[in-house]
PDB file with SEQRES, HELIX, SHEET and CRYST1 records, atoms N, CA, C and O in Angstrom:
SEQRES   1 A   88  MET ALA LYS THR VAL GLN ILE ARG ASP LEU ASP ASP ASN          
SEQRES   2 A   88  VAL TYR ARG ALA LEU ALA GLN GLN ALA ALA ASP ASP GLY          
SEQRES   3 A   88  LEU SER VAL PRO GLU LEU LEU ARG ARG GLU ALA THR ARG          
SEQRES   4 A   88  LEU ALA SER ARG PRO SER MET SER GLN TRP LEU ASN ARG          
SEQRES   5 A   88  VAL GLU LYS GLN PRO LEU ARG ILE GLY ALA PHE ASP THR          
SEQRES   6 A   88  VAL SER ALA LEU ASP GLU ILE ARG GLY PRO TRP PRO LYS          
SEQRES   7 A   88  PRO SER THR THR ALA ILE SER ALA ARG PRO                      
HELIX    1 AA1 ASP A   12  ASP A   24  1                                  13    
HELIX    2 AA2 VAL A   29  SER A   42  1                                  14    
HELIX    3 AA3 MET A   46  GLU A   54  1                                   9    
HELIX    4 AA4 ALA A   62  ARG A   73  1                                  12    
CRYST1    1.000    1.000    1.000  90.00  90.00  90.00 P 1           1          
ATOM      1  N   MET A   1       9.554  74.730 138.615  1.00  0.00           N  
ATOM      2  CA  MET A   1      10.374  74.378 137.413  1.00  0.00           C  
ATOM      3  C   MET A   1      10.767  75.681 136.729  1.00  0.00           C  
ATOM      4  O   MET A   1       9.962  76.598 136.566  1.00  0.00           O  
ATOM      5  N   ALA A   2      12.032  75.725 136.337  1.00  0.00           N  
ATOM      6  CA  ALA A   2      12.582  76.920 135.659  1.00  0.00           C  
ATOM      7  C   ALA A   2      11.928  77.123 134.319  1.00  0.00           C  
ATOM      8  O   ALA A   2      11.582  76.174 133.616  1.00  0.00           O  
ATOM      9  N   LYS A   3      11.768  78.374 133.985  1.00  0.00           N  
ATOM     10  CA  LYS A   3      11.187  78.764 132.702  1.00  0.00           C  
ATOM     11  C   LYS A   3      12.183  79.437 131.798  1.00  0.00           C  
ATOM     12  O   LYS A   3      13.133  80.046 132.290  1.00  0.00           O  
ATOM     13  N   THR A   4      12.014  79.357 130.518  1.00  0.00           N  
ATOM     14  CA  THR A   4      12.874  79.993 129.566  1.00  0.00           C  
ATOM     15  C   THR A   4      12.172  81.137 128.917  1.00  0.00           C  
ATOM     16  O   THR A   4      11.008  81.006 128.537  1.00  0.00           O  
ATOM     17  N   VAL A   5      12.842  82.278 128.770  1.00  0.00           N  
ATOM     18  CA  VAL A   5      12.277  83.469 128.127  1.00  0.00           C  
ATOM     19  C   VAL A   5      13.133  83.784 126.967  1.00  0.00           C  
ATOM     20  O   VAL A   5      14.358  83.786 127.088  1.00  0.00           O  
ATOM     21  N   GLN A   6      12.536  84.056 125.823  1.00  0.00           N  
ATOM     22  CA  GLN A   6      13.254  84.455 124.615  1.00  0.00           C  
ATOM     23  C   GLN A   6      12.874  85.866 124.230  1.00  0.00           C  
ATOM     24  O   GLN A   6      11.682  86.167 124.165  1.00  0.00           O  
ATOM     25  N   ILE A   7      13.808  86.732 123.976  1.00  0.00           N  
ATOM     26  CA  ILE A   7      13.523  88.105 123.572  1.00  0.00           C  
ATOM     27  C   ILE A   7      13.913  88.203 122.113  1.00  0.00           C  
ATOM     28  O   ILE A   7      15.062  87.954 121.749  1.00  0.00           O  
ATOM     29  N   ARG A   8      12.936  88.572 121.265  1.00  0.00           N  
ATOM     30  CA  ARG A   8      13.198  88.683 119.814  1.00  0.00           C  
ATOM     31  C   ARG A   8      13.311  90.188 119.448  1.00  0.00           C  
ATOM     32  O   ARG A   8      12.834  91.084 120.144  1.00  0.00           O  
ATOM     33  N   ASP A   9      13.977  90.374 118.308  1.00  0.00           N  
ATOM     34  CA  ASP A   9      14.092  91.736 117.738  1.00  0.00           C  
ATOM     35  C   ASP A   9      14.745  92.751 118.691  1.00  0.00           C  
ATOM     36  O   ASP A   9      14.348  93.916 118.733  1.00  0.00           O  
ATOM     37  N   LEU A  10      15.696  92.320 119.415  1.00  0.00           N  
ATOM     38  CA  LEU A  10      16.500  93.201 120.281  1.00  0.00           C  
ATOM     39  C   LEU A  10      17.524  93.946 119.418  1.00  0.00           C  
ATOM     40  O   LEU A  10      18.277  93.328 118.665  1.00  0.00           O  
ATOM     41  N   ASP A  11      17.542  95.246 119.533  1.00  0.00           N  
ATOM     42  CA  ASP A  11      18.493  96.075 118.760  1.00  0.00           C  
ATOM     43  C   ASP A  11      19.899  95.678 119.083  1.00  0.00           C  
ATOM     44  O   ASP A  11      20.212  95.284 120.207  1.00  0.00           O  
ATOM     45  N   ASP A  12      20.739  95.783 118.097  1.00  0.00           N  
ATOM     46  CA  ASP A  12      22.203  95.461 118.291  1.00  0.00           C  
ATOM     47  C   ASP A  12      22.798  96.365 119.387  1.00  0.00           C  
ATOM     48  O   ASP A  12      23.583  95.899 120.213  1.00  0.00           O  
ATOM     49  N   ASN A  13      22.426  97.655 119.395  1.00  0.00           N  
ATOM     50  CA  ASN A  13      22.953  98.548 120.387  1.00  0.00           C  
ATOM     51  C   ASN A  13      22.577  98.164 121.810  1.00  0.00           C  
ATOM     52  O   ASN A  13      23.379  98.275 122.737  1.00  0.00           O  
ATOM     53  N   VAL A  14      21.353  97.716 121.959  1.00  0.00           N  
ATOM     54  CA  VAL A  14      20.879  97.261 123.257  1.00  0.00           C  
ATOM     55  C   VAL A  14      21.645  96.052 123.723  1.00  0.00           C  
ATOM     56  O   VAL A  14      22.069  95.975 124.876  1.00  0.00           O  
ATOM     57  N   TYR A  15      21.824  95.085 122.803  1.00  0.00           N  
ATOM     58  CA  TYR A  15      22.540  93.845 123.159  1.00  0.00           C  
ATOM     59  C   TYR A  15      23.981  94.193 123.527  1.00  0.00           C  
ATOM     60  O   TYR A  15      24.528  93.645 124.484  1.00  0.00           O  
ATOM     61  N   ARG A  16      24.606  95.118 122.758  1.00  0.00           N  
ATOM     62  CA  ARG A  16      25.987  95.482 123.102  1.00  0.00           C  
ATOM     63  C   ARG A  16      26.105  96.156 124.459  1.00  0.00           C  
ATOM     64  O   ARG A  16      27.068  95.945 125.196  1.00  0.00           O  
ATOM     65  N   ALA A  17      25.102  96.974 124.773  1.00  0.00           N  
ATOM     66  CA  ALA A  17      25.088  97.640 126.101  1.00  0.00           C  
ATOM     67  C   ALA A  17      24.895  96.571 127.205  1.00  0.00           C  
ATOM     68  O   ALA A  17      25.566  96.626 128.236  1.00  0.00           O  
ATOM     69  N   LEU A  18      24.008  95.631 126.997  1.00  0.00           N  
ATOM     70  CA  LEU A  18      23.833  94.564 127.964  1.00  0.00           C  
ATOM     71  C   LEU A  18      25.109  93.726 128.173  1.00  0.00           C  
ATOM     72  O   LEU A  18      25.495  93.412 129.299  1.00  0.00           O  
ATOM     73  N   ALA A  19      25.752  93.374 127.028  1.00  0.00           N  
ATOM     74  CA  ALA A  19      26.950  92.614 127.107  1.00  0.00           C  
ATOM     75  C   ALA A  19      28.030  93.391 127.853  1.00  0.00           C  
ATOM     76  O   ALA A  19      28.789  92.789 128.612  1.00  0.00           O  
ATOM     77  N   GLN A  20      28.125  94.684 127.667  1.00  0.00           N  
ATOM     78  CA  GLN A  20      29.120  95.489 128.349  1.00  0.00           C  
ATOM     79  C   GLN A  20      28.818  95.561 129.832  1.00  0.00           C  
ATOM     80  O   GLN A  20      29.738  95.448 130.642  1.00  0.00           O  
ATOM     81  N   GLN A  21      27.542  95.747 130.225  1.00  0.00           N  
ATOM     82  CA  GLN A  21      27.180  95.748 131.592  1.00  0.00           C  
ATOM     83  C   GLN A  21      27.465  94.384 132.281  1.00  0.00           C  
ATOM     84  O   GLN A  21      27.938  94.305 133.414  1.00  0.00           O  
ATOM     85  N   ALA A  22      27.139  93.317 131.506  1.00  0.00           N  
ATOM     86  CA  ALA A  22      27.386  91.978 132.090  1.00  0.00           C  
ATOM     87  C   ALA A  22      28.908  91.800 132.313  1.00  0.00           C  
ATOM     88  O   ALA A  22      29.335  91.334 133.369  1.00  0.00           O  
ATOM     89  N   ALA A  23      29.693  92.169 131.329  1.00  0.00           N  
ATOM     90  CA  ALA A  23      31.140  92.024 131.459  1.00  0.00           C  
ATOM     91  C   ALA A  23      31.713  92.855 132.634  1.00  0.00           C  
ATOM     92  O   ALA A  23      32.570  92.401 133.392  1.00  0.00           O  
ATOM     93  N   ASP A  24      31.181  94.116 132.741  1.00  0.00           N  
ATOM     94  CA  ASP A  24      31.606  94.908 133.858  1.00  0.00           C  
ATOM     95  C   ASP A  24      31.360  94.257 135.246  1.00  0.00           C  
ATOM     96  O   ASP A  24      32.114  94.420 136.206  1.00  0.00           O  
ATOM     97  N   ASP A  25      30.248  93.515 135.258  1.00  0.00           N  
ATOM     98  CA  ASP A  25      29.873  92.824 136.537  1.00  0.00           C  
ATOM     99  C   ASP A  25      30.371  91.422 136.680  1.00  0.00           C  
ATOM    100  O   ASP A  25      30.096  90.730 137.660  1.00  0.00           O  
ATOM    101  N   GLY A  26      31.158  90.991 135.617  1.00  0.00           N  
ATOM    102  CA  GLY A  26      31.714  89.631 135.621  1.00  0.00           C  
ATOM    103  C   GLY A  26      30.664  88.531 135.391  1.00  0.00           C  
ATOM    104  O   GLY A  26      30.788  87.410 135.886  1.00  0.00           O  
ATOM    105  N   LEU A  27      29.641  88.889 134.631  1.00  0.00           N  
ATOM    106  CA  LEU A  27      28.514  87.980 134.369  1.00  0.00           C  
ATOM    107  C   LEU A  27      28.356  87.781 132.861  1.00  0.00           C  
ATOM    108  O   LEU A  27      28.868  88.557 132.054  1.00  0.00           O  
ATOM    109  N   SER A  28      27.614  86.696 132.501  1.00  0.00           N  
ATOM    110  CA  SER A  28      27.193  86.554 131.157  1.00  0.00           C  
ATOM    111  C   SER A  28      25.929  87.357 130.922  1.00  0.00           C  
ATOM    112  O   SER A  28      25.314  87.810 131.888  1.00  0.00           O  
ATOM    113  N   VAL A  29      25.515  87.553 129.676  1.00  0.00           N  
ATOM    114  CA  VAL A  29      24.274  88.257 129.430  1.00  0.00           C  
ATOM    115  C   VAL A  29      23.074  87.547 130.043  1.00  0.00           C  
ATOM    116  O   VAL A  29      22.237  88.192 130.675  1.00  0.00           O  
ATOM    117  N   PRO A  30      22.970  86.180 129.861  1.00  0.00           N  
ATOM    118  CA  PRO A  30      21.850  85.520 130.526  1.00  0.00           C  
ATOM    119  C   PRO A  30      21.845  85.667 132.009  1.00  0.00           C  
ATOM    120  O   PRO A  30      20.773  85.815 132.597  1.00  0.00           O  
ATOM    121  N   GLU A  31      23.005  85.635 132.662  1.00  0.00           N  
ATOM    122  CA  GLU A  31      23.062  85.834 134.097  1.00  0.00           C  
ATOM    123  C   GLU A  31      22.623  87.263 134.490  1.00  0.00           C  
ATOM    124  O   GLU A  31      21.891  87.450 135.461  1.00  0.00           O  
ATOM    125  N   LEU A  32      23.070  88.231 133.743  1.00  0.00           N  
ATOM    126  CA  LEU A  32      22.668  89.600 133.989  1.00  0.00           C  
ATOM    127  C   LEU A  32      21.146  89.747 133.839  1.00  0.00           C  
ATOM    128  O   LEU A  32      20.511  90.349 134.705  1.00  0.00           O  
ATOM    129  N   LEU A  33      20.558  89.228 132.791  1.00  0.00           N  
ATOM    130  CA  LEU A  33      19.153  89.294 132.528  1.00  0.00           C  
ATOM    131  C   LEU A  33      18.370  88.541 133.635  1.00  0.00           C  
ATOM    132  O   LEU A  33      17.309  88.994 134.066  1.00  0.00           O  
ATOM    133  N   ARG A  34      18.890  87.425 134.071  1.00  0.00           N  
ATOM    134  CA  ARG A  34      18.225  86.680 135.132  1.00  0.00           C  
ATOM    135  C   ARG A  34      18.187  87.504 136.445  1.00  0.00           C  
ATOM    136  O   ARG A  34      17.162  87.556 137.125  1.00  0.00           O  
ATOM    137  N   ARG A  35      19.312  88.136 136.776  1.00  0.00           N  
ATOM    138  CA  ARG A  35      19.393  88.945 137.950  1.00  0.00           C  
ATOM    139  C   ARG A  35      18.409  90.134 137.858  1.00  0.00           C  
ATOM    140  O   ARG A  35      17.679  90.434 138.803  1.00  0.00           O  
ATOM    141  N   GLU A  36      18.417  90.772 136.726  1.00  0.00           N  
ATOM    142  CA  GLU A  36      17.526  91.945 136.546  1.00  0.00           C  
ATOM    143  C   GLU A  36      16.056  91.529 136.540  1.00  0.00           C  
ATOM    144  O   GLU A  36      15.222  92.251 137.086  1.00  0.00           O  
ATOM    145  N   ALA A  37      15.712  90.384 135.939  1.00  0.00           N  
ATOM    146  CA  ALA A  37      14.344  89.908 135.943  1.00  0.00           C  
ATOM    147  C   ALA A  37      13.905  89.538 137.375  1.00  0.00           C  
ATOM    148  O   ALA A  37      12.757  89.772 137.752  1.00  0.00           O  
ATOM    149  N   THR A  38      14.782  88.989 138.130  1.00  0.00           N  
ATOM    150  CA  THR A  38      14.447  88.710 139.532  1.00  0.00           C  
ATOM    151  C   THR A  38      14.216  89.961 140.292  1.00  0.00           C  
ATOM    152  O   THR A  38      13.267  90.052 141.070  1.00  0.00           O  
ATOM    153  N   ARG A  39      15.073  90.951 140.085  1.00  0.00           N  
ATOM    154  CA  ARG A  39      14.890  92.231 140.784  1.00  0.00           C  
ATOM    155  C   ARG A  39      13.570  92.923 140.350  1.00  0.00           C  
ATOM    156  O   ARG A  39      12.850  93.460 141.192  1.00  0.00           O  
ATOM    157  N   LEU A  40      13.269  92.908 139.075  1.00  0.00           N  
ATOM    158  CA  LEU A  40      12.059  93.495 138.568  1.00  0.00           C  
ATOM    159  C   LEU A  40      10.838  92.798 139.117  1.00  0.00           C  
ATOM    160  O   LEU A  40       9.864  93.451 139.490  1.00  0.00           O  
ATOM    161  N   ALA A  41      10.875  91.471 139.173  1.00  0.00           N  
ATOM    162  CA  ALA A  41       9.727  90.711 139.685  1.00  0.00           C  
ATOM    163  C   ALA A  41       9.489  90.886 141.204  1.00  0.00           C  
ATOM    164  O   ALA A  41       8.391  90.607 141.688  1.00  0.00           O  
ATOM    165  N   SER A  42      10.481  91.334 141.935  1.00  0.00           N  
ATOM    166  CA  SER A  42      10.386  91.539 143.317  1.00  0.00           C  
ATOM    167  C   SER A  42       9.731  92.895 143.684  1.00  0.00           C  
ATOM    168  O   SER A  42       9.326  93.107 144.827  1.00  0.00           O  
ATOM    169  N   ARG A  43       9.638  93.796 142.698  1.00  0.00           N  
ATOM    170  CA  ARG A  43       9.104  95.077 142.922  1.00  0.00           C  
ATOM    171  C   ARG A  43       7.631  95.122 142.473  1.00  0.00           C  
ATOM    172  O   ARG A  43       7.233  94.362 141.590  1.00  0.00           O  
ATOM    173  N   PRO A  44       6.817  96.013 143.081  1.00  0.00           N  
ATOM    174  CA  PRO A  44       5.442  96.121 142.640  1.00  0.00           C  
ATOM    175  C   PRO A  44       5.427  96.859 141.288  1.00  0.00           C  
ATOM    176  O   PRO A  44       6.317  97.641 140.955  1.00  0.00           O  
ATOM    177  N   SER A  45       4.363  96.561 140.538  1.00  0.00           N  
ATOM    178  CA  SER A  45       4.177  97.247 139.216  1.00  0.00           C  
ATOM    179  C   SER A  45       3.796  98.725 139.551  1.00  0.00           C  
ATOM    180  O   SER A  45       3.489  99.052 140.698  1.00  0.00           O  
ATOM    181  N   MET A  46       3.826  99.577 138.542  1.00  0.00           N  
ATOM    182  CA  MET A  46       3.479 100.979 138.779  1.00  0.00           C  
ATOM    183  C   MET A  46       2.016 101.056 139.245  1.00  0.00           C  
ATOM    184  O   MET A  46       1.745 101.813 140.178  1.00  0.00           O  
ATOM    185  N   SER A  47       1.082 100.343 138.674  1.00  0.00           N  
ATOM    186  CA  SER A  47      -0.290 100.384 139.122  1.00  0.00           C  
ATOM    187  C   SER A  47      -0.479  99.927 140.539  1.00  0.00           C  
ATOM    188  O   SER A  47      -1.271 100.497 141.289  1.00  0.00           O  
ATOM    189  N   GLN A  48       0.284  98.845 140.923  1.00  0.00           N  
ATOM    190  CA  GLN A  48       0.202  98.363 142.291  1.00  0.00           C  
ATOM    191  C   GLN A  48       0.751  99.388 143.263  1.00  0.00           C  
ATOM    192  O   GLN A  48       0.184  99.608 144.333  1.00  0.00           O  
ATOM    193  N   TRP A  49       1.867 100.021 142.885  1.00  0.00           N  
ATOM    194  CA  TRP A  49       2.468 101.054 143.735  1.00  0.00           C  
ATOM    195  C   TRP A  49       1.508 102.251 143.840  1.00  0.00           C  
ATOM    196  O   TRP A  49       1.336 102.785 144.935  1.00  0.00           O  
ATOM    197  N   LEU A  50       0.885 102.685 142.751  1.00  0.00           N  
ATOM    198  CA  LEU A  50      -0.013 103.808 142.822  1.00  0.00           C  
ATOM    199  C   LEU A  50      -1.215 103.470 143.697  1.00  0.00           C  
ATOM    200  O   LEU A  50      -1.641 104.308 144.492  1.00  0.00           O  
ATOM    201  N   ASN A  51      -1.759 102.298 143.578  1.00  0.00           N  
ATOM    202  CA  ASN A  51      -2.882 101.924 144.440  1.00  0.00           C  
ATOM    203  C   ASN A  51      -2.550 101.934 145.898  1.00  0.00           C  
ATOM    204  O   ASN A  51      -3.357 102.335 146.736  1.00  0.00           O  
ATOM    205  N   ARG A  52      -1.363 101.494 146.194  1.00  0.00           N  
ATOM    206  CA  ARG A  52      -0.863 101.486 147.605  1.00  0.00           C  
ATOM    207  C   ARG A  52      -0.653 102.908 148.103  1.00  0.00           C  
ATOM    208  O   ARG A  52      -1.039 103.233 149.226  1.00  0.00           O  
ATOM    209  N   VAL A  53      -0.058 103.742 147.299  1.00  0.00           N  
ATOM    210  CA  VAL A  53       0.202 105.095 147.681  1.00  0.00           C  
ATOM    211  C   VAL A  53      -1.063 105.925 147.896  1.00  0.00           C  
ATOM    212  O   VAL A  53      -1.156 106.723 148.829  1.00  0.00           O  
ATOM    213  N   GLU A  54      -2.062 105.707 146.978  1.00  0.00           N  
ATOM    214  CA  GLU A  54      -3.329 106.463 147.036  1.00  0.00           C  
ATOM    215  C   GLU A  54      -4.060 106.170 148.381  1.00  0.00           C  
ATOM    216  O   GLU A  54      -4.784 107.026 148.891  1.00  0.00           O  
ATOM    217  N   LYS A  55      -3.860 104.943 148.950  1.00  0.00           N  
ATOM    218  CA  LYS A  55      -4.573 104.583 150.145  1.00  0.00           C  
ATOM    219  C   LYS A  55      -3.928 105.079 151.379  1.00  0.00           C  
ATOM    220  O   LYS A  55      -4.517 104.980 152.456  1.00  0.00           O  
ATOM    221  N   GLN A  56      -2.716 105.623 151.285  1.00  0.00           N  
ATOM    222  CA  GLN A  56      -1.991 106.107 152.458  1.00  0.00           C  
ATOM    223  C   GLN A  56      -2.427 107.558 152.697  1.00  0.00           C  
ATOM    224  O   GLN A  56      -2.619 108.336 151.762  1.00  0.00           O  
ATOM    225  N   PRO A  57      -2.577 107.892 153.992  1.00  0.00           N  
ATOM    226  CA  PRO A  57      -2.918 109.270 154.326  1.00  0.00           C  
ATOM    227  C   PRO A  57      -1.806 110.271 154.028  1.00  0.00           C  
ATOM    228  O   PRO A  57      -0.630 109.950 154.202  1.00  0.00           O  
ATOM    229  N   LEU A  58      -2.140 111.418 153.604  1.00  0.00           N  
ATOM    230  CA  LEU A  58      -1.166 112.455 153.305  1.00  0.00           C  
ATOM    231  C   LEU A  58      -0.516 112.916 154.601  1.00  0.00           C  
ATOM    232  O   LEU A  58      -1.204 113.334 155.533  1.00  0.00           O  
ATOM    233  N   ARG A  59       0.779 112.841 154.658  1.00  0.00           N  
ATOM    234  CA  ARG A  59       1.467 113.132 155.889  1.00  0.00           C  
ATOM    235  C   ARG A  59       2.196 114.450 155.918  1.00  0.00           C  
ATOM    236  O   ARG A  59       2.895 114.746 156.887  1.00  0.00           O  
ATOM    237  N   ILE A  60       2.050 115.251 154.878  1.00  0.00           N  
ATOM    238  CA  ILE A  60       2.690 116.548 154.864  1.00  0.00           C  
ATOM    239  C   ILE A  60       1.617 117.583 154.467  1.00  0.00           C  
ATOM    240  O   ILE A  60       0.753 117.367 153.617  1.00  0.00           O  
ATOM    241  N   GLY A  61       1.754 118.725 155.163  1.00  0.00           N  
ATOM    242  CA  GLY A  61       0.823 119.757 154.891  1.00  0.00           C  
ATOM    243  C   GLY A  61       1.447 120.919 154.128  1.00  0.00           C  
ATOM    244  O   GLY A  61       2.642 120.897 153.831  1.00  0.00           O  
ATOM    245  N   ALA A  62       0.659 121.916 153.814  1.00  0.00           N  
ATOM    246  CA  ALA A  62       1.112 123.084 153.074  1.00  0.00           C  
ATOM    247  C   ALA A  62       2.245 123.801 153.786  1.00  0.00           C  
ATOM    248  O   ALA A  62       3.235 124.188 153.166  1.00  0.00           O  
ATOM    249  N   PHE A  63       2.091 123.977 155.111  1.00  0.00           N  
ATOM    250  CA  PHE A  63       3.170 124.664 155.893  1.00  0.00           C  
ATOM    251  C   PHE A  63       4.473 123.987 155.725  1.00  0.00           C  
ATOM    252  O   PHE A  63       5.494 124.635 155.499  1.00  0.00           O  
ATOM    253  N   ASP A  64       4.462 122.662 155.833  1.00  0.00           N  
ATOM    254  CA  ASP A  64       5.737 121.905 155.703  1.00  0.00           C  
ATOM    255  C   ASP A  64       6.328 122.083 154.312  1.00  0.00           C  
ATOM    256  O   ASP A  64       7.542 122.224 154.160  1.00  0.00           O  
ATOM    257  N   THR A  65       5.488 122.075 153.320  1.00  0.00           N  
ATOM    258  CA  THR A  65       5.960 122.230 151.933  1.00  0.00           C  
ATOM    259  C   THR A  65       6.556 123.610 151.746  1.00  0.00           C  
ATOM    260  O   THR A  65       7.642 123.728 151.177  1.00  0.00           O  
ATOM    261  N   VAL A  66       5.899 124.644 152.196  1.00  0.00           N  
ATOM    262  CA  VAL A  66       6.354 126.010 151.994  1.00  0.00           C  
ATOM    263  C   VAL A  66       7.677 126.201 152.841  1.00  0.00           C  
ATOM    264  O   VAL A  66       8.594 126.886 152.388  1.00  0.00           O  
ATOM    265  N   SER A  67       7.760 125.617 154.013  1.00  0.00           N  
ATOM    266  CA  SER A  67       8.967 125.723 154.813  1.00  0.00           C  
ATOM    267  C   SER A  67      10.158 125.056 154.109  1.00  0.00           C  
ATOM    268  O   SER A  67      11.268 125.587 154.103  1.00  0.00           O  
ATOM    269  N   ALA A  68       9.907 123.910 153.530  1.00  0.00           N  
ATOM    270  CA  ALA A  68      10.983 123.168 152.815  1.00  0.00           C  
ATOM    271  C   ALA A  68      11.428 124.030 151.591  1.00  0.00           C  
ATOM    272  O   ALA A  68      12.622 124.166 151.325  1.00  0.00           O  
ATOM    273  N   LEU A  69      10.435 124.609 150.853  1.00  0.00           N  
ATOM    274  CA  LEU A  69      10.826 125.452 149.713  1.00  0.00           C  
ATOM    275  C   LEU A  69      11.657 126.652 150.155  1.00  0.00           C  
ATOM    276  O   LEU A  69      12.669 126.996 149.545  1.00  0.00           O  
ATOM    277  N   ASP A  70      11.189 127.283 151.247  1.00  0.00           N  
ATOM    278  CA  ASP A  70      11.934 128.469 151.770  1.00  0.00           C  
ATOM    279  C   ASP A  70      13.355 128.115 152.158  1.00  0.00           C  
ATOM    280  O   ASP A  70      14.295 128.872 151.916  1.00  0.00           O  
ATOM    281  N   GLU A  71      13.491 126.942 152.767  1.00  0.00           N  
ATOM    282  CA  GLU A  71      14.852 126.499 153.152  1.00  0.00           C  
ATOM    283  C   GLU A  71      15.768 126.268 151.911  1.00  0.00           C  
ATOM    284  O   GLU A  71      16.958 126.581 151.924  1.00  0.00           O  
ATOM    285  N   ILE A  72      15.152 125.709 150.849  1.00  0.00           N  
ATOM    286  CA  ILE A  72      15.943 125.489 149.628  1.00  0.00           C  
ATOM    287  C   ILE A  72      16.278 126.802 148.953  1.00  0.00           C  
ATOM    288  O   ILE A  72      17.407 127.007 148.509  1.00  0.00           O  
ATOM    289  N   ARG A  73      15.282 127.708 148.871  1.00  0.00           N  
ATOM    290  CA  ARG A  73      15.455 128.954 148.141  1.00  0.00           C  
ATOM    291  C   ARG A  73      16.324 129.936 148.891  1.00  0.00           C  
ATOM    292  O   ARG A  73      16.972 130.759 148.243  1.00  0.00           O  
ATOM    293  N   GLY A  74      16.382 129.910 150.174  1.00  0.00           N  
ATOM    294  CA  GLY A  74      17.152 130.850 150.987  1.00  0.00           C  
ATOM    295  C   GLY A  74      16.265 132.064 151.383  1.00  0.00           C  
ATOM    296  O   GLY A  74      15.062 132.076 151.122  1.00  0.00           O  
ATOM    297  N   PRO A  75      16.870 133.044 151.994  1.00  0.00           N  
ATOM    298  CA  PRO A  75      16.111 134.193 152.506  1.00  0.00           C  
ATOM    299  C   PRO A  75      15.513 135.018 151.327  1.00  0.00           C  
ATOM    300  O   PRO A  75      16.047 135.072 150.219  1.00  0.00           O  
ATOM    301  N   TRP A  76      14.373 135.649 151.658  1.00  0.00           N  
ATOM    302  CA  TRP A  76      13.727 136.514 150.710  1.00  0.00           C  
ATOM    303  C   TRP A  76      14.607 137.738 150.475  1.00  0.00           C  
ATOM    304  O   TRP A  76      15.283 138.187 151.401  1.00  0.00           O  
ATOM    305  N   PRO A  77      14.617 138.292 149.257  1.00  0.00           N  
ATOM    306  CA  PRO A  77      15.410 139.492 149.019  1.00  0.00           C  
ATOM    307  C   PRO A  77      14.786 140.669 149.804  1.00  0.00           C  
ATOM    308  O   PRO A  77      13.571 140.769 149.975  1.00  0.00           O  
ATOM    309  N   LYS A  78      15.695 141.552 150.269  1.00  0.00           N  
ATOM    310  CA  LYS A  78      15.254 142.743 151.003  1.00  0.00           C  
ATOM    311  C   LYS A  78      14.611 143.717 150.035  1.00  0.00           C  
ATOM    312  O   LYS A  78      15.077 143.900 148.910  1.00  0.00           O  
ATOM    313  N   PRO A  79      13.515 144.350 150.499  1.00  0.00           N  
ATOM    314  CA  PRO A  79      12.829 145.311 149.595  1.00  0.00           C  
ATOM    315  C   PRO A  79      13.749 146.500 149.273  1.00  0.00           C  
ATOM    316  O   PRO A  79      14.581 146.892 150.091  1.00  0.00           O  
ATOM    317  N   SER A  80      13.590 147.037 148.126  1.00  0.00           N  
ATOM    318  CA  SER A  80      14.404 148.151 147.692  1.00  0.00           C  
ATOM    319  C   SER A  80      14.052 149.391 148.530  1.00  0.00           C  
ATOM    320  O   SER A  80      12.888 149.630 148.854  1.00  0.00           O  
ATOM    321  N   THR A  81      15.069 150.159 148.867  1.00  0.00           N  
ATOM    322  CA  THR A  81      14.801 151.361 149.683  1.00  0.00           C  
ATOM    323  C   THR A  81      14.631 152.587 148.828  1.00  0.00           C  
ATOM    324  O   THR A  81      14.250 153.647 149.324  1.00  0.00           O  
ATOM    325  N   THR A  82      14.914 152.453 147.524  1.00  0.00           N  
ATOM    326  CA  THR A  82      14.727 153.557 146.623  1.00  0.00           C  
ATOM    327  C   THR A  82      13.305 153.634 146.213  1.00  0.00           C  
ATOM    328  O   THR A  82      12.687 152.619 145.894  1.00  0.00           O  
ATOM    329  N   ALA A  83      12.759 154.847 146.213  1.00  0.00           N  
ATOM    330  CA  ALA A  83      11.377 155.046 145.829  1.00  0.00           C  
ATOM    331  C   ALA A  83      11.235 155.016 144.356  1.00  0.00           C  
ATOM    332  O   ALA A  83      12.104 155.507 143.635  1.00  0.00           O  
ATOM    333  N   ILE A  84      10.166 154.455 143.887  1.00  0.00           N  
ATOM    334  CA  ILE A  84       9.936 154.455 142.456  1.00  0.00           C  
ATOM    335  C   ILE A  84       9.059 155.679 142.194  1.00  0.00           C  
ATOM    336  O   ILE A  84       7.976 155.839 142.757  1.00  0.00           O  
ATOM    337  N   SER A  85       9.565 156.506 141.337  1.00  0.00           N  
ATOM    338  CA  SER A  85       8.779 157.764 141.033  1.00  0.00           C  
ATOM    339  C   SER A  85       7.759 157.499 139.920  1.00  0.00           C  
ATOM    340  O   SER A  85       8.009 156.756 138.971  1.00  0.00           O  
ATOM    341  N   ALA A  86       6.650 158.114 140.075  1.00  0.00           N  
ATOM    342  CA  ALA A  86       5.598 157.984 139.053  1.00  0.00           C  
ATOM    343  C   ALA A  86       5.935 158.898 137.904  1.00  0.00           C  
ATOM    344  O   ALA A  86       6.514 159.969 138.081  1.00  0.00           O  
ATOM    345  N   ARG A  87       5.565 158.459 136.734  1.00  0.00           N  
ATOM    346  CA  ARG A  87       5.802 159.336 135.550  1.00  0.00           C  
ATOM    347  C   ARG A  87       4.726 160.388 135.501  1.00  0.00           C  
ATOM    348  O   ARG A  87       3.569 160.142 135.844  1.00  0.00           O  
ATOM    349  N   PRO A  88       5.121 161.552 135.074  1.00  0.00           N  
ATOM    350  CA  PRO A  88       4.168 162.620 134.996  1.00  0.00           C  
ATOM    351  C   PRO A  88       3.182 162.453 133.870  1.00  0.00           C  
ATOM    352  O   PRO A  88       2.306 163.298 133.686  1.00  0.00           O  
TER     353      PRO A  88                                                      
END                                                                             
């Protein structure tokens, strides 16, 4: 059986943004909210997701991490050939 949900004290700016998004998608606000509630309900909660992720073995090691960072950063700068003189 279908259920009804009522949201109270919704800011005017939030409702205007929802109405605009609904209009952009050719939907009414209730249709937009129904679609988004369905999408939200189909995803795990943050705690469910964290529990699932914590149980998975770590698949990447330090070498892979450093290699990926080196690839992003580019080559190391060449050392300076000028000698640094010590102060007297």
